[in-house]
N, C-alpha and C positions, 0 to 999 in steps of 0.2 A: 363666285363659286366655279363658273365655267373656266375661268382663267387658272384656278388652282388645279383643276382636273387636267388641263392642258400641260401645265408645268410638271405634274406627276408623271405624265406619259412621255415626257421629253427624253429621259434616259433610255426608255425602251425603243423609241424611234431612232435615236442615235446609234444604239447597239445594232438595230436592224440594218441601218445604212452601212455601218462598218462591216457587218457580216456580208452584205451584198457586194460591197467593193472587193472584199477579200475573195469571195467566191468567183467574181468575174476575173480577177487577177489570176486566180488558180486555174480557171478554165483556159485563159489565154496562154499561160505558161505551158500547160500540157498540150494545147492545140499546136503551138509552134514546134514542140518536140515531144511526141507521145511517150518516148522512152522514159521521160521524167515521171510519168504516172506510175510506172512499174517501180521506179526507184523510191517514190513516195510510199508506195505500198510496202516495199521492203523495209523502209525506215520506221513505219508506223504500226505494222501488224504485230510486232512483238510487244507493243504497248497497249494492245486492244483490251487487255484485262483491266486496265484502269477505268474503263467505262462502268465497271461494277460499282464503283464508289463515286462516280462523277454525277453531278446534278443535271443530267441530261435525259430527255425522253427516250423511251425504248427504241424508237425508230433510228436513233443515232447508231445503234449496233449494225445497221446496214450500210455504214460508210464504206466498207471494203468493197461490197458489190457495186456501190455507186461509183467509186473511183475507177474500178476496173472497167465498168461499162463506159464511163467517160473516156478512158484511155483507148478502148476498142473503137469507139466512134471516131475519135481524133485520128487514130492510126489508119482506119479505113479511109478517112478523108485525105490524109497526108501521104498515103502510100505512093511509091514511085512505080510508074509503069514499067513492065519488064524490059522494054527497049531502052529506057532511060536509067535503069537501076545501076547505081554505082556499087552498092553493097550486095554481095551475093545472098541468095536465100539461105535459110537454115539447113543444116544437116540434121536429118531426123531418121536415122537407120532403124529406130524402134517404132516408127509410126504405124506399120502394118499391124503389129500386135496391139498397139493402143487403139487403133481404129476398130478392130474386131471386138476388143474388150468393151469399148464404149457402146458399140451397136448391140452386142449381146446383153450388156447390162441394162440398156434402155428398154429393149424389147422385154426382158425379164421383168423389170419393174412395172411397166405398163400392163403386161399380161396378167400379173398376179394381183396388182393393187389398183390398176386403172390410173386415172389422171393424178391421184394423190401420190402415186409412186414417183412423180417428178421431184418431190421434195427429197427423196432418197437419192435420185440421180444428181441433184444439185450438190448434196453433201459429198458424194463420191467423185464427181467429175468436174465440178464447176471451175476449178483453177487450171484446167486444161486451156481455158481461154487466154491464159498468160502466154502460152506457146503461140497461139494465133496472133496475139498482139506483137510478139517478137518476129513472127513471120512477115507481118505487114511492115513493121519498122524495127529492124534488128538493132541490137546493142552494138556499138563500136567498142574499140579498145578502152576509151576513156569511160564509157558507161560501165564496162565490166570492172574497171579499177575502182570506180565509185561504189559499185555493188559490194566489192570485197571490203572497202573501207566501212560501209554501212554495217556489214555483218560483224566486222571486228568491233566497231564502236558499240553496237547494240549488245554484243556479247559481254563487253566490259560493263556497260551501263546496267544491264539486267543483273549482272553479278553484284555490283555495288548496292543495288536496291535489295537484292537477296540478303546481303550481309546486314543491311539496315534492318530488315525484317527479323533476322535472328536476334539482333540487339533489342528490338522493341518487344518481341514475344507475341504469342497468339492473342492474349487478352487485349493488348493495346490495339492490335489490328482489327479485332472485332469492334472496338470502340470507334475506329475510323470508318466503319461501315461494311467491312467484309463479313461474310457469314461463316460461322463454324460448321464444318461438315461439307461445305462447298469449296470455297477458296482456302479457308484456314483448316488444315488437316494435321493430324498427328499420327505417328506410327510408333507404338510403344512409348518410350519416353521422349522421342524425337519430334520436334516441330518441323514439318516439311515445308521448305522454302518454296514459294510460288512466284515471287518477284512481281513483275508487271503482267503476269499471265493470270488466267482465271483458275488454274489448277497447277499443282506441282509438275504434272507430266509435261505440259508445254514448256515450262522453264527448263527442266532437266534435259529434254531432248533438243531444244533450241540451242542451249549452250554446248551440248555435244556437237551439233552441226557446226556452230561457230568455231569451236576448237579445232575441228578437222579441216574445214575449208580455209579458215583464216590461218591456221597453223601451217598448212601446206604452202600457201603463198608466202607467209612470213619466213619460213625456213629457206625458201628459194632465193631470197634477197635480204640478208640480214644487215646490209649496209643502209637500207632505208629506215628512217627514224620510225615511221608508223609501224613497220614490221618488228623492230626491236622492242618498242613499247608493248606490242601485243604479246610477244614471247615472254616478256617480264611478267605480264598479267596472267599468262597461261596457267601456271600452277594454282594460283588463287581461284581462277575460274573453275578449274577441275574440282578443287576441294569444295567450293560453294555449290557446284552442280550436285555433288554427292549428298549435300544436306537436303536436297529435294526427295531423297530416298526413292528415286526412280531407277530400279535395277536395269531396266531396258537401256537407259542412258549410260549407265556405268559399263555394262557389257558392250554396248555399241562403241563407246569411246575406246575401250581396250582393244577391240578388234580393229577399229579404224586406225589407231596409231600403229598397231602391228602391220597393217596393210601399207601404210605410208613408209614405214621402216623397211619392209621387205622389198618394195618396188623402187624406192629411190633414196630415202634418207637413212642410210646405213648408220649414221652417227647417233641415231636414236636407240640403237640396239643395246648399247652399254647402259645408258640411263634407265631403259625399261627393265633390264635385268636387275639393276640395283634397286629400283623401286619395288619390284616384285619380291626380292629377298627381304627388304625391310618390312614390307607388308606381311609376309609370312611369319617373320620373327615377332612382329608386334601384335599379331592377332591374338595370341593367348593372354596378353596383358590388358586387352580392352575389356570394358564391363560386359558381362554376359547379356544384359538386357539390350545392349546396342548391337552386338554381333547377331543376336537372334532376329533383329529387325531385317538385316541384310541377307542372312543365310537361312531364314525360316523356309521350310519346304511345305508348310501347310497350305499356303495360297496356291502353289503349283499343283499340289495333289487335288485340291478342290477343282481347279481348272481341268486337270487331266480326267477326272471322273466325268465331267460334262462332255469333254471332247470324245470320249469313248462312245457315248450315245450318238454323237454327231456322225462319227465315222460309220456307225451301223446304219444310220438313216440315209446314207448316200445311195444305198441300194434301192431305197424307196423313192428318193428324189435325185436321180442322176444328173439333172440339170439345175439342181439347187431349189431352194424354197422361194427364190425371188430376191432380186437386189433390194437391199435396205430392209431385210427381215431381221437384222440384229444390229447391235452397236449403236453408234451415234446417229446413223442414218435412220434407223428405226425410231429412235427418240424424236428426230425431226418430224417424221410423219405422225407420230403420236401427238406431238405438240400442235401440229396443224389440225389435228382432229379434236383437240381440246383434252386429250388424255395425257396428263403430265406425270412427273415422278411423284412418289409418295414420301413423306417425311416420317421417320421413326426415331424413337429415343431408346437407346440401348446402353447397358453397362451401369455400373454403380455411380459413375459420374454424370449420368444423363447425357451421354454423347448424342448429338443430333446428326443424322445422316440423311442424305438424299439418295434414294434408291430408285433405279429405273425399273419399270415393269417389263422391259424388253431384255432379252438375253444378251449379256455382254461377254463375248468369248475371250477377250484379253489376248488374242492371238490373231493377227491379220490373215494368216494362211487358213486357219480354221474358219474365220469369218467368210472368206471367199468360198471355201468348200460348202459352208451352209447355204450361201446365197446363190452361187453360180456353179457349184459342183466342180468336178475335176477339170472341166474345160475352162472355166473362169480362172481357176488357180494356175493352170498351165499358161494361159495367155498373160497373166500378170507376171509370172516368172520369166516368160519369154521376153517381155518388155524390159524388165529391170536387168536381167542378165545381159541382154543385147546392149543396153545402155552402158553397163559397167565395162564390158569388153571394149566397146567403141571408145570410151573415155580413156581407158588404159593405153590403147593403141595410139591415140592422138597425143596423150601426155608425153610420149616418147618422141614424137615427131615435131611438136611445136616448141618454139622458144618460150622462155618465161617472159612475163608472168602468166600467159595463157596456159602454158604447159603445166605449171604448178596448180593453177585454178582447176583445170580439167581433172588433174590427179586428185585434188581435194574433193571435187564433186564425186568421183568414183569412190573415195573413202567414205563420204557421207552416205552414199547409196548402200555400200556394204554394211555400214553401221545400221542403216535403216532396216536392212534385211535381218540383221541379228535382233534389233529391237522388235521387229514384227513377231518374234517368237513369244514375247511376253507382253505385247501391247498392240493395240490397233493403231499403229503409227500414222497411217494415212488418213485417219479420221481426227487427228489431234491438230488443231489450229495453233500456229501457222505452218506446221511442218508440211502439210499438203501443198500450201502455196509455195513455199521455198523449194520443194522438190521439183515442181514444174518450172519455176523460175531459173534455178540453177541448171536444169537440164536444157532449157532453152538458151541460156547464156553460153553453155558449152557448145551448143549447135551453132550459135553465131560465131564463136571463136574458130571452130574447125572449118566452117564454110569459108570464112574470110582468109584463113591460112591456106586452104586449097586454092582459092582464087589468086592469091599473091604468087603461089608456087607455079601455077599454070601460066600466069602472066609473065613472070620472069623467064620461064622456060621457052615460051613461044615468041616473045618480043625481045630480040637481041639488044635493041637500044635501051630497053629498061634495065636489062641485066648489066649492060656495059656502064650505065650511069649510076648503078647502085654503089654507094660508098663502101669502101673496103677498110680493113683495119689500118691500112697505111695512110689513107687520106681522109678518114672520118674524124 
């Protein structure tokens, strides 16, 4: 009997040993080069929604925090002393606005909510630690190229999964373990694609980001096979993104592409005009129940009525009602206190929906006005506008592919600013993670470019030995 029990436990022991070996190997890989930890996060965060149907314990959802913490520890241990540093530190011209915003937000959360307010701080500012990791161990040119490859590959992969979901349909997805009203959603007659994310919003906005960042790099060097393949997939990705019915992503993509065309890629102007003409001509021939989904003004009017009350409340709370008093941050604090969302059944078909008890502004600027008042909104705008101007300036100074990458980062930020008008963009995972990662990667590129420029200027030997077009 005892022998049978031992044999029954053997697969569990073997699985535990294999997991332990893999964990040790993973730690060793990141310890030798902490930048790999951030690349792993970049590759896996868009797949995080698959945990909703994976047979894993709830603690598995904290893998992101664990990998980032491990990366920070390894980066702090492996950091190079300033005197021995070969890579220059990051360029962070936006850091004063970010530092004041974080300090203001933390004080606001703790003052209004006490220690429980740290949950809201975590939702709002946690992925700033990505920039700290890059400051300790910056990305080099190869790391940045791998990051672009990851963004392109994940954009294509999530698009293919989204196409598969449209073929399967919502009923089959519910059978696979997804929940109707949470992951599986509809808008009118349309099933909203969510791919490997936990909601359609993450999918639509991530593909928007991939199209802009990956598109800018691909257009700068169409001779490279990776870039050509991505450009071939670009239209399919854009159409599949639209099936998520996330208007923030559609508006952001349009503005972002116009931004790229106006600043560098003039050859995009003619195709953009052609697509615009075709869209306008085709619009009257589309089914009315579909066009109403994309052009309905009811949701905007509902939001606007709530925003009016918020603007009036600014006179009562000029410093805001406290960080994390609305949106996903408020939901995180409610969950920590055991006060979760409520489930309702509505409509003739018995549609199940999960509704939050906290106010959801669906506009990041309004959210900041609620929580931190005009000062918080001004600090946020100062941060992002400074970052955009800085990226545009360096995109014109640096050679490709870094110049194109930084321009793509600026386009993604402009698109994010547009998306913030109708969505709480920086509370939607993994968009918050990617925002800081791309901003930090741009800081690595600009700092290393400046270092090379100064070195060639002040060291004649280095400039003399630099290959020219005649002898390269």
